[in-house]
Legacy VTK file of the C-alpha trace (Angstrom):
# vtk DataFile Version 3.0
C-alpha trace
ASCII
DATASET POLYDATA
POINTS 177 float
0.063 0.049 0.023
1.041 3.678 -1.053
-0.977 6.246 -0.033
-4.749 5.266 -0.907
-3.032 2.589 -4.026
-2.871 -0.977 -3.113
-2.037 -3.633 -4.972
-0.752 -7.437 -3.836
1.708 -9.350 -6.038
1.804 -13.013 -5.661
4.581 -15.557 -6.449
3.221 -19.082 -8.201
4.959 -21.705 -10.080
8.190 -19.206 -10.526
6.679 -16.213 -12.211
4.898 -12.689 -9.873
1.195 -11.839 -10.639
-0.834 -8.981 -10.013
-4.884 -10.447 -9.359
-5.702 -8.743 -13.342
-2.470 -9.091 -15.050
1.183 -11.242 -15.072
3.932 -9.141 -13.617
6.940 -8.290 -14.667
9.559 -11.062 -13.024
12.786 -8.398 -14.030
11.436 -5.757 -12.235
9.756 -7.252 -9.197
13.091 -9.214 -8.511
15.656 -6.256 -8.929
13.081 -4.229 -6.607
13.253 -7.072 -3.867
16.557 -7.372 -4.168
17.118 -3.583 -3.421
14.523 -3.741 -0.572
16.414 -6.564 0.812
20.116 -4.421 0.505
18.131 -1.287 1.932
20.438 0.123 5.280
19.361 1.811 8.153
20.782 5.094 7.403
19.905 6.614 11.509
18.573 5.057 14.779
15.558 7.373 15.941
14.261 5.567 18.642
13.978 1.824 20.584
10.536 3.131 22.786
8.163 1.136 22.635
5.639 3.560 24.477
6.992 6.724 20.938
4.602 8.392 19.505
4.405 7.133 16.470
2.200 10.610 14.616
5.735 12.947 14.581
7.094 10.277 12.603
4.288 9.467 9.911
3.903 6.137 11.359
1.106 6.517 12.809
-0.849 5.845 9.339
1.827 5.183 7.133
2.180 6.843 3.728
3.318 3.278 2.302
2.959 -0.259 3.594
5.239 -2.950 2.531
4.305 -6.251 3.405
6.278 -9.938 2.741
4.048 -12.865 2.895
4.031 -16.823 2.260
0.556 -17.698 1.848
-1.333 -16.417 4.171
0.960 -15.379 6.849
2.520 -11.924 7.012
6.204 -12.537 7.533
7.515 -9.009 7.673
5.622 -5.356 7.316
7.803 -1.964 6.698
6.090 0.503 7.409
7.128 4.593 6.063
6.532 7.721 7.093
7.584 10.961 6.133
10.565 12.635 5.797
11.996 14.544 8.283
12.141 18.338 7.709
15.665 18.839 8.236
16.490 15.561 5.784
14.373 14.932 2.507
16.106 12.422 1.062
15.393 10.044 3.752
12.216 8.764 5.577
11.206 7.162 8.989
10.215 3.758 8.999
10.045 1.098 11.361
8.534 -3.114 10.624
5.607 -2.795 11.913
5.946 -5.568 15.163
8.718 -3.887 16.420
9.283 -0.705 18.516
12.757 0.503 16.446
12.084 3.497 14.519
15.068 4.363 12.099
15.802 6.413 9.150
16.077 4.825 5.499
17.197 5.849 1.997
13.760 7.499 0.540
15.265 6.901 -2.802
15.339 2.778 -2.238
11.707 2.602 -1.956
10.589 5.061 -4.766
9.578 2.220 -7.210
7.429 0.636 -4.826
5.106 3.757 -4.551
4.359 3.542 -8.340
0.685 2.158 -9.812
0.306 -1.385 -9.952
0.310 -0.926 -13.739
4.101 -0.614 -14.092
4.526 -4.080 -12.377
2.843 -5.766 -15.549
4.661 -7.594 -17.986
3.273 -6.029 -21.451
5.101 -8.611 -23.494
2.353 -10.200 -25.957
4.611 -13.491 -25.343
6.407 -14.726 -22.748
9.324 -17.196 -23.272
12.046 -18.082 -20.883
15.604 -17.570 -22.283
16.119 -21.402 -21.726
13.066 -21.473 -23.971
14.060 -19.764 -26.982
17.318 -22.553 -27.831
14.719 -24.858 -28.094
12.274 -23.069 -30.476
13.545 -25.180 -33.686
10.741 -23.873 -36.015
8.455 -20.613 -36.707
4.887 -21.242 -38.403
3.583 -17.685 -39.505
-0.164 -17.889 -40.908
-1.991 -15.246 -42.984
-1.864 -13.717 -46.556
1.751 -14.765 -47.013
2.512 -17.961 -44.548
5.459 -19.272 -43.965
7.458 -21.506 -41.990
11.479 -21.851 -40.791
13.237 -24.530 -39.571
16.514 -23.959 -37.517
19.194 -26.254 -38.746
22.423 -25.792 -36.182
22.758 -22.014 -35.885
21.033 -21.228 -39.206
17.277 -20.775 -40.090
16.151 -21.754 -43.597
12.755 -21.322 -45.524
12.231 -25.282 -46.451
9.440 -24.217 -48.924
11.710 -22.059 -50.854
15.435 -22.982 -49.746
17.489 -20.866 -51.923
15.606 -17.919 -50.507
18.402 -16.283 -47.890
16.709 -16.061 -44.123
18.700 -13.580 -42.079
19.331 -15.639 -39.486
20.671 -13.509 -36.945
17.738 -11.437 -37.164
15.160 -14.187 -36.454
17.527 -14.754 -33.335
17.077 -11.374 -32.557
12.900 -11.506 -32.955
13.578 -14.587 -30.762
15.186 -12.807 -27.901
12.893 -9.368 -28.152
10.047 -12.681 -27.419
12.391 -13.465 -24.205
12.559 -10.333 -22.500
LINES 1 178
177 0 1 2 3 4 5 6 7 8 9 10 11 12 13 14 15 16 17 18 19 20 21 22 23 24 25 26 27 28 29 30 31 32 33 34 35 36 37 38 39 40 41 42 43 44 45 46 47 48 49 50 51 52 53 54 55 56 57 58 59 60 61 62 63 64 65 66 67 68 69 70 71 72 73 74 75 76 77 78 79 80 81 82 83 84 85 86 87 88 89 90 91 92 93 94 95 96 97 98 99 100 101 102 103 104 105 106 107 108 109 110 111 112 113 114 115 116 117 118 119 120 121 122 123 124 125 126 127 128 129 130 131 132 133 134 135 136 137 138 139 140 141 142 143 144 145 146 147 148 149 150 151 152 153 154 155 156 157 158 159 160 161 162 163 164 165 166 167 168 169 170 171 172 173 174 175 176
C-alpha cells in the first residue's frame, strides 16, 4: 500500500502475478533485491511507547508487506521525511519498536501504480526456451515456415531464399524479454 494505492503481487510457479495481469518478473526481482539491501541510515528510538505520529507512522504513507500464503512474515511501515533531511524517511517494522531512517530513493519504485509492474510482453518465453525453438510457422496472407538447422534458419518451401538468421534470433530474444 502506498497512500491510497493498494496492490498485491503473488508468486506462483516461479512467476509473479498481479490479480489482473502477469507481472514483470525481472522488475519485481530487482525491486526485491533493492529492498533487501536497504540499510538503516540512523536509529531514532527503541522506545515501545514512542508516539508514532511525529514520524508519520501512525498512518504510514506506505506499507510494504511480505507474506507466505496467508502468513505475513514482515511489514515495513514507511512514514514521512524529517524536515531537515528530505532524502530519508522514517520507517519501522510493524511488530517491532525500533524507528529508524532509511534512504527514501530505495523505495521510490514501490510507490508506483500497479500498472507499472505489469509484464507488457505479448509472448513470454524464458531464455531457456528460446534455444529449444526449432520451427516458426507464420499463417496469414503470406504464410511461411522457418526451420532451425544448427545455428542457421532456413525456409523449407524455398531453400534458396536467404534467411537472416541473426534477425530471427533477435526477434526470438525480443520475445524472451
